C-alpha positions as CSV (number, residue, x, y, z in Angstrom):
1,X,25.0,-45.1,2.0
2,X,24.5,-43.7,-1.5
3,X,21.0,-45.1,-1.4
4,X,20.0,-42.8,1.5
5,X,21.6,-39.6,0.1
6,X,18.8,-38.8,-2.3
7,X,15.9,-39.3,0.1
8,X,17.7,-37.3,2.9
9,X,18.4,-34.5,0.4
10,X,14.8,-34.4,-0.7
11,X,13.6,-34.3,2.9
12,X,15.9,-31.5,3.8
13,X,14.9,-29.5,0.7
14,X,11.2,-30.1,1.5
15,X,11.7,-28.8,5.1
16,X,13.5,-25.7,3.9
17,X,10.8,-24.9,1.4
18,X,8.1,-25.4,4.1
19,X,10.0,-23.0,6.5
20,X,10.4,-20.4,3.7
21,X,6.7,-20.6,2.9
22,X,5.8,-20.3,6.6
23,X,8.0,-17.2,7.0
24,X,6.6,-15.5,3.9
25,X,3.1,-16.3,4.9
26,X,3.5,-15.1,8.5
27,X,5.0,-11.7,7.4
28,X,2.0,-11.1,5.2
29,X,-0.5,-11.8,7.9
30,X,1.4,-9.7,10.4
31,X,0.8,-6.6,8.3
32,X,-2.9,-7.5,8.1
33,X,-3.0,-7.8,11.9
34,X,-1.8,-4.2,12.2
35,X,-5.0,-3.0,10.6
36,X,-7.8,-2.7,13.1
37,X,-10.9,-1.7,11.1
38,X,-12.4,-1.1,7.7
39,X,-10.3,0.7,5.1
40,X,-11.5,4.0,3.5
41,X,-10.3,6.2,0.7
42,X,-9.2,9.8,1.3
43,X,-7.7,12.6,-0.7
44,X,-4.4,14.0,0.7
45,X,-1.6,16.3,-0.2
46,X,2.1,15.4,0.0
47,X,4.9,18.0,-0.3
48,X,8.3,16.6,-1.4
49,X,11.3,17.8,-3.3
50,X,9.8,21.0,-4.6
51,X,6.5,19.3,-5.7
52,X,3.0,19.2,-4.3
53,X,1.5,15.8,-4.9
54,X,-2.3,15.4,-4.7
55,X,-2.9,11.8,-3.9
56,X,-5.7,9.4,-3.1
57,X,-4.9,6.8,-0.5
58,X,-6.6,3.9,1.0
59,X,-6.1,3.9,4.8
60,X,-7.2,1.7,7.7
61,X,-7.0,2.3,11.4
62,X,-4.0,0.6,13.0
63,X,-2.5,0.1,16.4
64,X,-0.2,3.1,16.0
65,X,-2.4,5.3,13.9
66,X,-3.6,5.1,10.3
67,X,-2.0,2.5,8.0
68,X,-1.7,3.4,4.3
69,X,-2.6,0.4,2.2
70,X,-2.2,1.9,-1.2
71,X,-1.7,5.3,-2.9
72,X,-2.5,6.8,-6.3
73,X,-1.1,10.1,-7.4
74,X,-3.7,12.3,-9.0
75,X,-1.6,15.3,-9.9
76,X,1.9,16.7,-9.3
77,X,2.3,20.5,-9.2
78,X,5.7,22.2,-9.1
79,X,5.9,24.5,-6.0
80,X,7.0,27.4,-8.2
81,X,4.2,27.0,-10.8
82,X,2.5,30.4,-11.3
83,X,-0.9,28.7,-11.5
84,X,-0.3,26.6,-8.4
85,X,-3.6,27.7,-6.7
86,X,-5.8,26.9,-9.7
87,X,-4.1,23.6,-10.4
88,X,-4.3,22.6,-6.7
89,X,-8.1,23.3,-6.6
90,X,-8.6,21.3,-9.8
91,X,-6.4,18.5,-8.5
92,X,-8.3,18.3,-5.2
93,X,-11.6,18.3,-7.0
94,X,-10.4,15.4,-9.2
95,X,-9.1,13.6,-6.1
96,X,-12.4,13.9,-4.3
97,X,-14.3,12.6,-7.4
98,X,-11.9,9.7,-7.5
99,X,-12.4,9.0,-3.8
100,X,-16.2,8.9,-4.4
101,X,-15.8,6.5,-7.3
102,X,-13.5,4.2,-5.4
103,X,-15.8,4.1,-2.4
104,X,-18.8,3.2,-4.6
105,X,-16.8,0.5,-6.4
106,X,-15.7,-1.0,-3.0
107,X,-19.2,-0.9,-1.8
């Protein structure tokens, strides 16, 4: 009986590892299935906790609207900053330049 314990343990371990790998792999492809077209970069503004964040995000069309794939923060501006307008315009210009660069790099 002891002779069979090691092979049975190894088989059970191999099956568990295979199932774990299958679950992880399936969850990754499920998120890719939600994307329904080519991704594009865009400049955006996010307001949260008293800050205005100018971000560049990579989005793709999905079944339930755009799916954000990644995000880069270009500039954070405090909402009570006296030079908010000027900083916002500069940040959006920088974000649009970054979008152009990223689109060129992604070809």
